[in-house]
ZAMARGU-4260 file (C-alpha; in steps of 0.2 Angstrom, whole numbers, plus 5000, padded with zeros to 4 digits):
<rodrens>
0) 5214/5014/5047 | 5228/5004/5041 | 5220/4987/5045 | 5209/4991/5029 | 5223/4984/5020
5) 5219/4967/5026 | 5201/4967/5021 | 5203/4957/5004 | 5189/4952/4992 | 5186/4936/5002
10) 5182/4947/5017 | 5171/4958/5009 | 5161/4942/5002 | 5159/4937/5019 | 5154/4953/5025
15) 5140/4953/5010 | 5135/4936/5015 | 5132/4942/5033 | 5121/4955/5027 | 5134/4970/5030
20) 5133/4975/5012 | 5115/4970/5010 | 5110/4989/5010 | 5095/4991/5003 | 5095/4996/4983
25) 5079/5003/4984 | 5086/5019/4992 | 5074/5019/5008 | 5089/5021/5019 | 5095/5037/5014
30) 5091/5053/5024 | 5074/5058/5021 | 5064/5074/5020 | 5058/5080/5038 | 5040/5080/5041
35) 5037/5095/5053 | 5027/5091/5067 | 5031/5110/5076 | 5015/5116/5084 | 5006/5099/5082
40) 5002/5087/5095 | 4991/5074/5085 | 4998/5059/5079 | 5005/5060/5061 | 4993/5054/5048
45) 4996/5035/5041 | 4988/5026/5026 | 4986/5006/5024 | 4980/5004/5006 | 4972/4986/5002
50) 4975/4983/4983 | 4964/4969/4975 | 4973/4966/4962 | 4964/4959/4946 | 4947/4968/4945
55) 4936/4965/4961 | 4918/4964/4956 | 4907/4978/4963 | 4891/4966/4961 | 4899/4952/4972
60) 4906/4963/4986 | 4897/4979/4990 | 4883/4979/4978 | 4869/4994/4976 | 4852/4988/4983
65) 4843/4990/4968 | 4852/4976/4959 | 4850/4958/4963 | 4866/4948/4958 | 4870/4928/4959
70) 4873/4931/4979 | 4861/4936/4992 | 4862/4954/5001 | 4862/4958/5018 | 4858/4974/5027
75) 4873/4984/5034 | 4873/4995/5049 | 4866/5008/5040 | 4849/5008/5035 | 4847/5008/5015
80) 4865/5001/5012 | 4867/4983/5009 | 4882/4972/5005 | 4885/4956/4998 | 4881/4940/5010
85) 4899/4935/5011 | 4904/4952/5021 | 4893/4952/5037 | 4908/4958/5048 | 4911/4973/5037
90) 4892/4976/5034 | 4892/4977/5053 | 4904/4990/5052 | 4896/5000/5038 | 4895/5015/5051
95) 4915/5017/5049 | 4915/5015/5030 | 4913/5027/5016 | 4908/5019/4999 | 4911/5027/4983
100) 4901/5019/4972 | 4903/5031/4957 | 4922/5026/4952 | 4923/5029/4933 | 4940/5027/4927
105) 4938/5020/4908 | 4954/5010/4908 | 4952/4991/4908 | 4969/4986/4904 | 4976/4978/4919
110) 4993/4984/4919 | 4989/5002/4914 | 4973/5003/4924 | 4984/4997/4939 | 4997/5010/4937
115) 4984/5024/4934 | 4975/5020/4950 | 4991/5021/4959 | 5000/5037/4950 | 4984/5046/4943
120) 4991/5044/4925 | 4990/5033/4912 | 5007/5027/4907 | 5014/5034/4891 | 5032/5029/4890
125) 5040/5045/4892 | 5036/5051/4909 | 5037/5041/4925 | 5025/5046/4939 | 5028/5040/4956
130) 5014/5031/4966 | 5004/5040/4980 | 5014/5026/4992 | 5031/5037/4986 | 5023/5053/4989
135) 5016/5050/5007 | 5034/5043/5010 | 5041/5061/5003 | 5027/5071/5013 | 5025/5061/5029
140) 5041/5052/5032 | 5051/5056/5046 | 5070/5062/5045 | 5081/5049/5051 | 5067/5035/5053
145) 5075/5019/5057 | 5060/5010/5049 | 5056/5014/5030 | 5043/5027/5025 | 5033/5016/5012
150) 5032/4996/5013 | 5024/4984/5001 | 5017/4968/5008 | 5012/4953/4997 | 4995/4947/5005
155) 4994/4933/4995 | 4987/4928/4977 | 4969/4918/4978 | 4964/4915/4960 | 4968/4920/4941
160) 4982/4929/4938 | 4982/4947/4931 | 5001/4950/4927 | 5015/4956/4939 | 5009/4967/4954
165) 5012/4985/4951 | 5029/4993/4955 | 5028/5009/4963 | 5042/5020/4956 | 5047/5034/4966
170) 5052/5044/4948 | 5057/5063/4952 | 5055/5061/4972 | 5072/5050/4972 | 5076/5033/4976
175) 5075/5037/4995 | 5056/5036/4994 | 5055/5019/4986 | 5044/5006/4993 | 5053/4991/5003
180) 5044/4975/4999 | 5038/4962/5010 | 5036/4945/5000 | 5030/4936/5015 | 5023/4946/5032
185) 5028/4930/5042 | 5047/4933/5037 | 5048/4951/5038 | 5065/4958/5031 | 5074/4944/5028
190) 5089/4953/5021 | 5092/4964/5037 | 5096/4948/5049 | 5114/4944/5051 | 5120/4927/5047
195) 5135/4927/5060 | 5135/4932/5078 | 5134/4951/5085 | 5152/4955/5087 | 5160/4948/5072
200) 5146/4958/5063 | 5149/4974/5071 | 5168/4972/5068 | 5165/4969/5050 | 5153/4984/5050
205) 5166/4996/5057 | 5180/4989/5045 | 5169/4992/5030 | 5163/5009/5036 | 5181/5014/5038
210) 5186/5008/5022 | 5173/5019/5013 | 5177/5033/5024 | 5195/5033/5018 | 5190/5030/4999
215) 5178/5044/5000 | 5193/5055/5007 | 5203/5052/4990 | 5190/5046/4977 | 5175/5055/4982
220) 5159/5050/4973 | 5140/5051/4974 | 5137/5033/4972 | 5150/5030/4985 | 5142/5042/4998
225) 5126/5034/4994 | 5132/5017/4998 | 5140/5022/5014 | 5124/5030/5020 | 5113/5015/5016
230) 5125/5005/5025 | 5124/5014/5040 | 5106/5015/5041 | 5105/4997/5036 | 5116/4993/5053
235) 5107/5006/5062 | 5090/4996/5057 | 5098/4978/5063 | 5103/4984/5079 | 5085/4993/5082
240) 5072/4988/5093 | 5059/4994/5079 | 5064/4979/5069 | 5051/4969/5083 | 5037/4977/5073
245) 5040/4965/5061 | 5039/4950/5074 | 5020/4944/5073 | 5024/4931/5086 | 5024/4946/5099
250) 5006/4947/5096 | 4995/4939/5109 | 4986/4923/5101 | 4970/4932/5102 | 4975/4946/5091
255) 4984/4934/5079 | 4967/4923/5079 | 4956/4938/5074 | 4965/4941/5060 | 4965/4925/5055
260) 4977/4912/5048 | 4979/4917/5030 | 4993/4927/5021 | 4982/4941/5020 | 4976/4942/5038
265) 4995/4943/5043 | 4999/4956/5031 | 4984/4966/5040 | 4992/4963/5056 | 5010/4969/5050
270) 5001/4983/5043 | 4994/4989/5060 | 5011/4984/5068 | 5020/4996/5055 | 5008/5010/5057
275) 5009/5009/5076 | 5030/5010/5075 | 5028/5025/5063 | 5026/5020/5045 | 5016/5031/5035
280) 5011/5021/5020 | 5008/5002/5018 | 5002/4994/5003 | 4994/4976/5005 | 4990/4968/4988
285) 4979/4953/4986 | 4981/4945/4969 | 4970/4935/4960 | 4954/4944/4956 | 4955/4941/4935
290) 4938/4931/4938 | 4933/4928/4920 | 4926/4911/4924 | 4914/4923/4935 | 4916/4931/4950
295) 4904/4919/4960 | 4915/4904/4961 | 4928/4914/4971 | 4922/4928/4981 | 4915/4917/4994
300) 4932/4909/4996 | 4941/4925/4998 | 4928/4934/5008 | 4931/4919/5022 | 4947/4927/5027
305) 4947/4944/5019 | 4930/4949/5030 | 4937/4946/5047 | 4954/4953/5042 | 4948/4970/5037
310) 4935/4970/5051 | 4947/4966/5064 | 4960/4979/5056 | 4947/4994/5060 | 4942/4987/5077
315) 4961/4985/5082 | 4966/5003/5075 | 4950/5009/5085 | 4955/5000/5102 | 4974/5008/5100
320) 4968/5025/5096 | 4976/5024/5078 | 4959/5023/5068 | 4956/5043/5067 | 4974/5045/5061
325) 4975/5029/5050 | 4967/5030/5032 | 4961/5012/5026 | 4958/5011/5008 | 4950/4997/4998
330) 4953/4998/4979 | 4957/4989/4964 | 4961/4993/4947 | 4944/4992/4939 | 4927/4982/4943
335) 4920/4969/4933 | 4904/4968/4921 | 4888/4970/4925 | 4882/4959/4911 | 4876/4941/4913
340) 4884/4937/4895 | 4900/4947/4888 | 4910/4941/4873 | 4921/4926/4871 | 4925/4918/4889
345) 4916/4932/4899 | 4901/4922/4899 | 4895/4925/4918 | 4892/4938/4928 | 4907/4949/4935
350) 4918/4939/4922 | 4924/4955/4911 | 4934/4970/4915 | 4923/4986/4918 | 4929/5003/4921
355) 4913/5013/4919 | 4906/5010/4935 | 4912/5002/4951 | 4917/5003/4971 | 4930/5008/4981
360) 4929/5012/5000 | 4938/5022/5013 | 4938/5021/5032 | 4946/5031/5046 | 4959/5045/5044
365) 4945/5057/5047 | 4934/5051/5034 | 4916/5051/5038 | 4908/5034/5040 | 4891/5028/5035
370) 4891/5037/5019 | 4888/5030/5001 | 4895/5043/4988 | 4888/5042/4969 | 4874/5031/4963
375) 4872/5020/4947 | 4858/5013/4937 | 4848/4998/4942 | 4858/4987/4934 | 4876/4994/4940
380) 4882/4998/4923 | 4882/5017/4923 | 4885/5030/4937 | 4871/5042/4938 | 4875/5054/4950
385) 4893/5060/4957 | 4906/5050/4946 | 4923/5050/4953 | 4939/5048/4942 | 4956/5043/4947
390) 4963/5060/4950 | 4949/5065/4963 | 4949/5048/4971 | 4968/5051/4974 | 4965/5069/4979
395) 4953/5063/4992 | 4967/5052/4999 | 4979/5066/4999 | 4965/5077/5006 | 4964/5064/5021
400) 4982/5061/5023 | 4985/5082/5023 | 4996/5080/5008 | 4997/5095/4997 | 4994/5086/4979
405) 4999/5102/4970 | 5016/5104/4977 | 5029/5107/4963 | 5044/5095/4964 | 5059/5098/4953
410) 5065/5084/4941 | 5084/5081/4937 | 5081/5091/4922 | 5074/5106/4930 | 5055/5103/4926
415) 5042/5106/4940 | 5032/5092/4942 | 5016/5090/4954 | 5007/5073/4959 | 4990/5077/4951
420) 4983/5089/4938 | 4976/5107/4943 | 4959/5099/4939 | 4960/5086/4953 | 4947/5089/4967
425) 4944/5079/4984 | 4927/5071/4985 | 4923/5082/5001 | 4908/5072/5004 | 4918/5060/5012
430) 4923/5072/5026
</rodrens>
């Protein structure tokens, strides 16, 4: 222990550069609440949420058969259900997909609608709400897991920007349920790779742990204990074989080729690998959907890599026995206008923001495929049957994941909070 006196400032800088002190500030390395599997033999639930940031046009993706948009439509595997011509592989898998065509959320401001679709609430400036991923981390996360319980992957940006990506905040759940971001799926967790050889790294980590242990014994603090816990978990992960989950090159070329050579395709492959490794919630964001010049000019380009990648994810999960316990969600913050002319620079179909009638889809995780929930009028501008608001949508996700969205959590101030309001109801037709 006395050799800690030799650990000067320069040594600490070296340890930091080596990654020893780079314990995640997000807090995911802290001990997590256990998800009890006592008496259960099935695999725990997981979710892969595909966030199409910017506002995905319902008319240029999973259109209603009554409405003729600018693109042709193709028959899906389910009679009477048609998709846009650009999604033939997903159309062939409609038997695994449950469409919710009656989404009606009302908010058309990017940042606010994005937050609402993640948390269930409009931001109000006074209360911070956790996202569904943070809730899943808390409720599905495994105690002492070597991998984080909530990972967000940047799946690329293809088109017009719509602001910064949504930042999920754990709020009253605590920092251990924050997301761990991956900016490039091909590079994985870059800040958890040692810059020096294993032996000097281990020696440095041991010395630093001894230093913090002695400091805690003489001057204990919550911040110090938190950092030491983070450090130990970081070192544990760096030594863990589960880090291999981030190494996409371990996949056979045939699998990598099926997902495609795009950042989005690689993100979905990484998501599958993380589910297989035990991560309960992964969000993949594909930005660039703010198509004010009209949705037609961009959707074909995006669909060229989206369609095979999502289809491959469904097939891959099935082949590995993971599909029934892994919920796939495809969502956006809202849809696009059903008008051929809006106002200002929104002069083409699908150009403006639209939140009164739009589409999401669910697959896997116990959801019954081959179903279409909700109907809209011939133009696609109004929900005529079974509207679904954001609270009901998130309640449906929670129901599939076996999460009690009415469970009470206590804030630091002693205020009880629930993830969703008492009025939230799952879309039971999806099950």
